[in-house]
Backbone bond lengths (Angstrom), bond angles and torsions (degrees), N, CA, C in turn:
res aa  C-N    CA-C-N  psi(-1)  N-CA   C-N-CA  omega(-1)  CA-C   N-CA-C  phi
1 X - - - 1.500 - - 1.514 105.64 -
2 X 1.407 111.58 149.98 1.476 124.69 -179.78 1.515 109.94 -122.92
3 X 1.311 116.37 149.55 1.549 120.31 176.71 1.504 102.83 -108.11
4 X 1.459 109.20 134.52 1.331 118.72 175.20 1.569 112.60 -76.86
5 X 1.314 111.71 135.01 1.473 119.03 171.70 1.532 110.62 -131.22
6 X 1.290 119.26 140.51 1.388 121.80 -175.79 1.513 113.42 102.07
7 X 1.352 121.27 -172.28 1.516 121.37 -172.01 1.502 108.47 -134.16
8 X 1.302 120.98 11.87 1.520 119.60 -170.65 1.534 111.32 -72.87
9 X 1.380 117.46 -13.37 1.402 117.80 -179.70 1.579 111.77 -115.40
10 X 1.331 115.36 16.45 1.460 119.30 177.59 1.512 107.87 -71.97
11 X 1.301 120.65 147.48 1.473 125.19 -7.00 1.489 125.89 -85.76
12 X 1.360 111.10 9.86 1.296 118.44 -178.93 1.554 117.02 -64.25
13 X 1.449 113.47 -51.45 1.385 121.77 174.91 1.525 103.79 -124.39
14 X 1.328 116.81 137.95 1.454 120.78 173.52 1.426 114.90 -114.42
15 X 1.304 116.71 166.77 1.508 121.40 -179.08 1.581 107.70 -54.02
16 X 1.259 112.03 131.81 1.508 120.33 176.73 1.528 113.13 94.71
17 X 1.387 118.41 -16.58 1.467 118.51 -179.87 1.589 104.90 -62.99
18 X 1.295 108.10 156.24 1.614 114.40 178.23 1.530 104.06 -111.30
19 X 1.263 116.27 145.80 1.452 122.77 172.92 1.570 111.76 -134.04
20 X 1.267 108.64 154.04 1.544 114.43 -178.34 1.633 101.72 -118.33
21 X 1.335 111.40 134.55 1.479 116.00 176.00 1.435 112.02 -121.21
22 X 1.364 116.40 152.37 1.377 125.78 174.67 1.478 117.05 -112.00
23 X 1.333 124.13 112.63 1.483 121.88 -175.23 1.497 107.56 -78.83
24 X 1.349 123.30 -6.81 1.467 126.15 -172.62 1.541 109.41 -97.11
25 X 1.408 117.51 -21.63 1.418 121.13 -175.18 1.456 105.46 -72.27
26 X 1.355 114.68 140.14 1.531 119.86 170.19 1.508 110.07 -67.41
27 X 1.405 112.28 138.40 1.404 122.52 -173.22 1.541 106.59 -104.10
28 X 1.389 118.02 130.03 1.373 123.30 -174.37 1.509 110.75 -127.42
29 X 1.331 120.54 162.98 1.429 122.17 177.50 1.590 107.05 -60.08
30 X 1.449 112.60 135.10 1.342 118.87 179.51 1.508 117.46 94.20
31 X 1.350 112.78 -12.57 1.467 120.55 175.42 1.500 109.52 -68.84
32 X 1.431 113.34 149.15 1.502 117.73 167.13 1.489 108.26 -89.28
33 X 1.240 112.60 132.02 1.522 121.62 -172.61 1.438 111.72 -132.30
34 X 1.374 113.41 163.55 1.521 121.22 173.31 1.578 97.06 -122.32
35 X 1.321 113.73 128.39 1.432 123.46 -179.26 1.578 108.15 -120.72
36 X 1.310 116.01 135.29 1.513 122.38 169.72 1.506 110.18 -116.02
37 X 1.300 111.89 121.96 1.470 120.51 179.95 1.627 111.05 -79.22
38 X 1.306 114.27 169.12 1.386 115.74 179.37 1.564 108.71 -76.51
39 X 1.269 119.69 -13.47 1.498 124.39 174.54 1.497 111.68 -81.36
40 X 1.449 118.72 -8.40 1.347 120.73 179.59 1.513 117.08 96.57
41 X 1.238 113.20 2.36 1.520 121.09 176.17 1.559 111.21 -70.47
42 X 1.276 122.02 127.63 1.442 118.42 173.83 1.545 110.00 -121.36
43 X 1.264 117.55 130.98 1.525 124.97 -169.43 1.553 108.98 -141.11
44 X 1.313 107.79 145.30 1.495 116.20 171.10 1.590 104.97 -103.40
45 X 1.325 116.92 132.00 1.495 123.89 -172.13 1.416 107.09 -153.12
46 X 1.378 117.13 174.42 1.476 122.54 171.53 1.526 102.39 -108.64
47 X 1.359 112.15 133.69 1.480 124.88 175.83 1.521 106.39 -70.48
48 X 1.345 116.68 109.76 1.415 117.94 -177.59 1.583 110.44 -95.63
49 X 1.385 111.14 -38.74 1.512 116.89 -173.00 1.506 108.68 -151.61
50 X 1.292 120.99 134.67 1.478 121.97 169.79 1.426 110.86 -137.97
51 X 1.404 116.42 129.20 1.425 121.95 174.83 1.574 107.45 -119.61
52 X 1.324 112.46 -168.96 1.561 117.14 -177.85 1.529 108.82 -73.85
53 X 1.372 113.82 -20.06 1.548 117.78 177.07 1.475 119.70 -105.34
54 X 1.271 119.41 -27.76 1.497 126.98 -168.30 1.455 116.91 -145.29
55 X 1.282 112.39 150.82 1.473 114.36 168.09 1.535 108.08 -125.73
56 X 1.245 118.40 153.52 1.429 130.85 -172.11 1.516 106.22 -123.86
57 X 1.396 118.96 118.22 1.442 122.47 -178.64 1.497 108.04 -116.74
58 X 1.404 116.17 143.85 1.409 120.95 175.74 1.462 111.03 -121.38
59 X 1.263 113.37 158.79 1.557 117.36 176.45 1.583 108.67 -108.41
60 X 1.272 114.89 160.93 1.475 115.64 -178.05 1.586 102.05 -79.20
61 X 1.250 121.33 -43.09 1.374 124.38 -177.07 1.542 108.36 -66.10
62 X 1.387 116.18 120.16 1.515 118.82 -176.21 1.492 113.87 -70.89
63 X 1.244 119.84 -10.51 1.465 124.31 173.86 1.553 114.42 -64.47
64 X 1.372 115.86 -20.81 1.468 122.49 175.45 1.532 115.71 -100.28
65 X 1.337 112.75 137.79 1.432 121.81 -178.57 1.607 105.55 -78.97
66 X 1.244 113.97 153.97 1.446 121.71 167.89 1.553 113.11 -54.67
67 X 1.285 115.67 141.46 1.533 117.91 175.03 1.563 107.66 -112.51
68 X 1.368 110.28 138.08 1.466 118.89 -178.09 1.541 104.79 -124.02
69 X 1.410 110.70 129.92 1.457 114.58 179.14 1.407 109.18 -130.83
70 X 1.291 121.53 148.49 1.506 129.08 169.48 1.562 103.78 -69.70
71 X 1.387 114.67 140.07 1.510 120.87 175.65 1.588 112.54 -44.75
72 X 1.323 116.96 -45.84 1.388 124.65 179.46 1.381 118.15 -53.96
73 X 1.370 114.65 -25.48 1.526 123.10 -178.69 1.488 115.86 -83.98
74 X 1.451 114.33 -7.78 1.413 119.72 -179.18 1.401 111.32 -99.10
75 X 1.332 118.79 122.80 1.494 123.48 173.54 1.522 114.80 -73.10
76 X 1.484 109.77 -47.37 1.388 109.93 172.63 1.605 110.29 -161.18
77 X 1.318 117.96 163.59 1.414 122.32 179.77 1.544 109.33 -140.53
78 X 1.410 116.24 130.07 1.449 118.94 -177.39 1.478 108.05 -134.50
79 X 1.318 114.55 144.00 1.512 119.78 -179.43 1.519 110.90 -76.75
80 X 1.197 116.92 143.14 1.558 123.37 176.18 1.474 102.46 -84.00
81 X 1.384 118.41 127.22 1.389 126.00 -174.11 1.535 109.56 -116.84
82 X 1.402 115.93 -13.98 1.519 112.60 -174.04 1.542 103.43 -164.13
83 X 1.339 117.00 142.11 1.479 121.05 171.78 1.433 109.42 -138.85
84 X 1.384 116.23 145.72 1.427 126.99 172.75 1.643 111.09 -98.13
85 X 1.203 114.06 122.00 1.527 112.59 -178.49 1.364 108.92 -134.06
């Protein structure tokens, strides 16, 4: 389980909410995911687009711009399967 910090996914997930992720679940467009970059950044986002070279992640909160990463910059990505709110 992971604890949410920040407001990029409000109102869906709020600071202090706990989420459970599954690294074995298949990830598809529109899924809520947690991503860890090779720089160590961990973030909860919505998978908007994935190609062989890049992934595009969106926040629920419109104050945050989409994030685009090269696949090589992603250490792991796991689907969110449960949240306590």
